[in-house]
Every structure is written in structure tokens, then in C-alpha cells.
C-alpha positions in Angstrom: -25.7 -48.8 23.4 -28.7 -50.1 25.4 -28.7 -52.0 28.7 -29.3 -55.4 27.1 -26.3 -55.1 24.8 -24.1 -53.9 27.6 -25.2 -56.8 29.7 -24.3 -59.3 27.0 -20.9 -57.7 26.5 -20.2 -57.9 30.2 -21.2 -61.5 30.2 -18.9 -62.3 27.3 -16.0 -60.5 28.9 -16.6 -62.3 32.2 -16.7 -65.6 30.5 -13.4 -65.0 28.7 -11.7 -63.8 32.0 -13.1 -66.7 34.0 -12.2 -69.2 31.4 -8.6 -68.0 31.2 -7.9 -68.4 35.0 -6.5 -71.9 34.5 -4.0 -70.6 31.9 -2.8 -67.8 34.2 -2.4 -70.3 37.1 -0.4 -72.7 34.9 1.8 -69.8 33.8 2.7 -68.9 37.4 5.8 -71.0 38.1 7.1 -69.6 41.4 4.0 -69.5 43.6 2.3 -72.3 45.4 -1.4 -72.8 45.8 -1.6 -71.0 49.1 0.1 -67.9 47.7 -2.2 -67.8 44.7 -5.3 -68.2 46.8 -4.1 -65.5 49.2 -3.3 -63.0 46.5 -6.5 -63.6 44.7 -8.5 -63.0 47.8 -6.3 -60.0 48.8 -6.7 -58.3 45.5 -10.5 -59.0 45.5 -10.9 -57.5 48.9 -9.0 -54.3 47.9 -11.2 -53.8 44.8 -14.4 -54.5 46.8 -13.4 -52.1 49.6 -12.5 -49.4 47.0 -15.9 -49.9 45.3 -17.8 -49.7 48.6 -15.8 -46.6 49.6 -16.3 -44.8 46.2 -20.0 -45.6 46.1 -20.4 -44.7 49.8 -22.2 -47.9 50.7 -20.2 -48.8 53.9 -23.2 -48.4 56.1 -25.1 -51.0 54.1 -22.4 -53.6 54.8 -23.7 -55.7 57.7 -23.5 -59.4 58.7 -27.1 -60.6 59.3 -26.3 -64.2 60.3 -22.7 -64.6 61.5 -22.8 -68.4 61.7 -24.0 -68.9 58.2 -21.6 -66.3 57.0 -18.7 -68.1 58.6 -19.7 -71.4 57.1 -20.1 -69.9 53.7 -16.7 -68.3 54.0 -15.0 -71.5 55.0 -16.6 -73.6 52.3 -16.0 -70.9 49.6 -12.3 -70.7 50.7 -12.0 -74.4 50.6 -13.6 -74.6 47.2 -11.3 -72.0 45.7 -8.2 -73.7 47.3 -9.2 -77.1 45.8 -10.0 -75.4 42.4 -6.4 -74.0 42.2 -4.9 -77.2 43.6 -6.6 -79.2 40.8 -4.8 -77.0 38.3 -1.4 -78.0 39.8 -2.3 -81.7 39.9 -3.9 -82.2 36.5 -4.4 -80.5 33.2 -6.4 -77.4 32.7 -9.2 -79.2 30.8 -9.5 -81.9 33.5 -9.6 -79.3 36.3 -12.3 -77.3 34.5 -14.3 -80.5 33.8 -14.2 -81.4 37.4 -15.3 -78.0 38.5 -18.3 -78.0 36.2 -19.5 -81.5 37.1 
């Protein structure tokens, strides 16, 4: 399989996984928004740290501009929180519609 076909397959797989996030959030009955956002970030950090450790790229991880990095982190965290909060307040289709507008 060539690189272009592999890239298309990865794109399709990501689209399916990203599109099904709302369904997974609606299926979780016992967790609130804060817990879902925490576990999503925690699992992501674990996988990223594992990848960095396995690929031996820890030395390349550096913060060039700490103020911009802090603001990006705050706004990204707020965006993810509001995204999941929208799933709890409205239907999946309305939440997705609001995100992509």
C-alpha cells in the first residue's frame, strides 16, 4: 500500500472516530462534563508521553513562547469543555452543528 492510500485510510478512520465522539458522550450516564474532559485529557497525555518516550523525542519538547502556550492551553481547554457541555445540553446533531459553524 502506498503512502497516499495509507493517508486516505487514516483520514477516514479519524473522521469516523471524531464523528462518533458525541455518541460516546451521550452513552456515558454516570460522569459529568468535568470528569469527561479530565479523562479525555489524561488519556491523551499518557499516549503522547508514551509516544515521545518510545520515539526518544523528549529533548525536542520545549516551550518557545510560554505566554502564548498558556493562552492556547486555556482557550483549547475551554473549547473542549464547552463542546462536551453542549452534548449534555442539546442533541448530538445540534452540538456538532454549533461546533462546525
